[in-house]
N, C-alpha and C positions, 0 to 999 in steps of 0.2 A: 707277756708268751705272741707271740710272732707264727702267724699263720702264713701259708701262700693260696691265694684263690682267683679265679676268674674274673676281668672285667662286666659285669652284664652288657654293655654297652662292644667292648672294641672287641673284645677274646683274650686281652694282655695276660699275663701272668704276674701278678702283685706279690706282695706281703705287706702282711699287715699288723700294727699291733693290740690285742686287746688286751683291758690293762687287767689281771685277778683282780684286783681287792675293790675292780666297780662294782662288784656283786656276782649271787649264779646267776639272771637273767644280766641280756645286755640290751638296748637296742640307739641305736648312733647312726647317724651322716655323714658322712665320708666323702670328698672329692677322688677319683681314678687322679694318680697320680701321672699315668699318660694319656689317656685321655681328656682327661678335668668332668665329666658330668658327674650331679651326685648318685648317692646309692646310700639306701638303707640297709644296715646293716645288724646283725641279730644275731649275739654271740648268748649263747646257754653252758651252763656250764657240767660237763655229766659225771665228769672225777674232779678229787682237787686238783689243780691246772690248768684241766686237761675241757676246751673248751667242741664245744659241736657251734661251727659258725653257716651261717648263711647267708649273702648278699643279695638284692635283688633293687631293679632298679626304678627310678625317684616318680616313672611315669605309669607307673603300671599303677 
């Protein structure tokens, strides 16, 4: 599932992929494709196949 988010460092809108087979609650680290800084992504399934996604800076 592709989700558009805003990088918490550079503000660039980027698309990330959340794998529905990864479970109802997922936390992982991914680098921004624009500025290459790492984020912590937390995705929670709200409905089958629908995720709420939060992204935080690694330095927070």
